[in-house]
C-alpha positions as CSV (number, residue, x, y, z in Angstrom):
1,M,25.7,-5.2,-14.2
2,G,23.0,-2.8,-13.8
3,I,20.6,-2.0,-10.8
4,L,16.9,-1.7,-10.7
5,C,15.4,0.5,-7.9
6,V,11.7,0.4,-7.4
7,D,10.3,2.4,-4.5
8,F,6.6,1.0,-3.6
9,T,4.2,3.1,-2.3
10,S,3.4,2.6,1.5
11,A,5.0,-0.8,1.0
12,F,5.6,-1.1,4.9
13,D,1.8,-0.1,5.3
14,I,0.0,-2.5,2.4
15,V,1.6,-5.6,2.3
16,S,-0.3,-8.7,3.1
17,R,0.5,-10.3,6.5
18,N,-1.2,-13.7,5.2
19,I,1.1,-13.6,2.1
20,F,4.3,-12.7,4.3
21,L,3.5,-15.7,6.7
22,Q,2.7,-18.3,3.9
23,K,6.3,-17.6,2.5
24,M,7.9,-17.9,5.9
25,T,6.6,-21.2,5.8
26,H,7.4,-22.0,2.3
27,L,11.0,-21.1,3.2
28,G,10.8,-23.5,6.2
29,I,10.4,-21.2,9.0
30,R,9.3,-23.8,11.8
31,R,5.6,-23.4,13.1
32,A,6.7,-22.1,16.7
33,I,8.7,-19.3,14.9
34,S,5.5,-18.3,12.5
35,H,2.9,-18.3,14.9
36,A,4.8,-16.1,17.3
37,L,5.3,-13.6,14.1
38,K,1.6,-14.0,13.4
39,N,1.0,-13.1,17.1
40,C,3.2,-9.9,16.9
41,L,1.5,-8.7,13.9
42,A,-2.0,-9.5,15.0
43,G,-4.3,-7.0,17.1
44,R,-2.2,-4.0,16.3
45,I,-3.6,-0.7,16.5
46,H,-2.7,2.8,14.8
47,F,-4.0,6.3,16.2
48,V,-2.4,10.0,15.6
49,R,-1.5,12.5,18.2
50,I,-1.3,16.0,17.9
51,N,-0.8,18.8,20.6
52,G,-2.2,16.1,23.1
53,C,-5.1,15.2,20.9
54,D,-5.9,11.4,19.9
55,S,-7.9,10.1,16.7
56,D,-9.9,7.2,17.1
57,T,-7.9,3.8,17.3
58,R,-8.2,1.8,14.3
59,I,-7.2,-2.1,13.9
60,I,-4.1,-2.7,11.7
61,T,-5.1,-5.3,9.3
62,H,-2.2,-4.8,7.0
63,G,1.5,-4.2,7.1
64,V,4.3,-4.9,9.4
65,P,5.8,-2.2,12.0
66,Q,8.5,-0.3,10.2
67,G,11.7,-0.4,12.1
68,S,11.6,-4.0,12.6
69,V,12.9,-7.2,11.4
70,I,10.0,-8.3,10.3
71,G,9.7,-5.7,7.3
72,P,12.9,-6.6,5.2
73,T,12.4,-10.1,5.6
74,M,9.1,-9.6,3.8
75,Y,11.0,-8.7,0.6
76,C,14.2,-10.8,1.0
77,T,13.1,-14.3,-0.1
78,S,14.1,-16.5,-2.5
79,E,11.2,-15.9,-4.6
80,T,11.7,-12.2,-5.1
81,T,15.3,-12.6,-5.7
82,D,14.9,-15.2,-8.4
83,L,12.4,-13.1,-10.1
84,L,13.9,-10.0,-9.8
85,T,17.0,-12.3,-11.2
86,N,15.1,-13.0,-14.0
87,T,13.5,-10.2,-15.1
88,L,17.2,-8.3,-14.9
89,N,19.0,-10.9,-16.8
90,N,16.0,-10.6,-19.8
91,V,16.4,-6.8,-19.8
92,V,20.0,-7.6,-20.1
93,A,19.6,-9.6,-23.1
94,Q,17.4,-7.2,-24.7
95,L,19.9,-4.2,-24.2
96,Q,22.6,-6.6,-25.8
97,E,20.4,-6.6,-28.8
98,W,19.8,-3.4,-29.0
99,W,23.5,-2.3,-28.8
100,N,24.5,-5.4,-31.3
101,R,21.9,-4.0,-33.7
102,N,23.4,-0.6,-33.6
103,L,27.0,-1.4,-33.6
104,M,27.5,0.1,-29.9
105,V,29.5,-1.2,-27.5
106,P,29.3,-0.5,-23.5
107,H,31.9,0.8,-21.3
108,P,33.6,-2.1,-19.2
């Protein structure tokens, strides 16, 4: 058993909305829900306020709102889970070969 932790820089800010919506379709999410998600993500703007002074607004074309239920859904798809499972299984197999070659026994 092992744990792999990867912290992607600005993951919620840079993720492709199109890829997310394609994953939702692939997972069988109904068209109406997919359309609602697309509308929720479209037309979002961003600005910064410091001491009451606002920056210019910018249209946000990537990412999802942090703190929403949409964000974790983007990363918890069967495709992602399968990829990570296969990768971890390969790493474990390589580790087993190494400890066998070196006559090592891991703690249970």
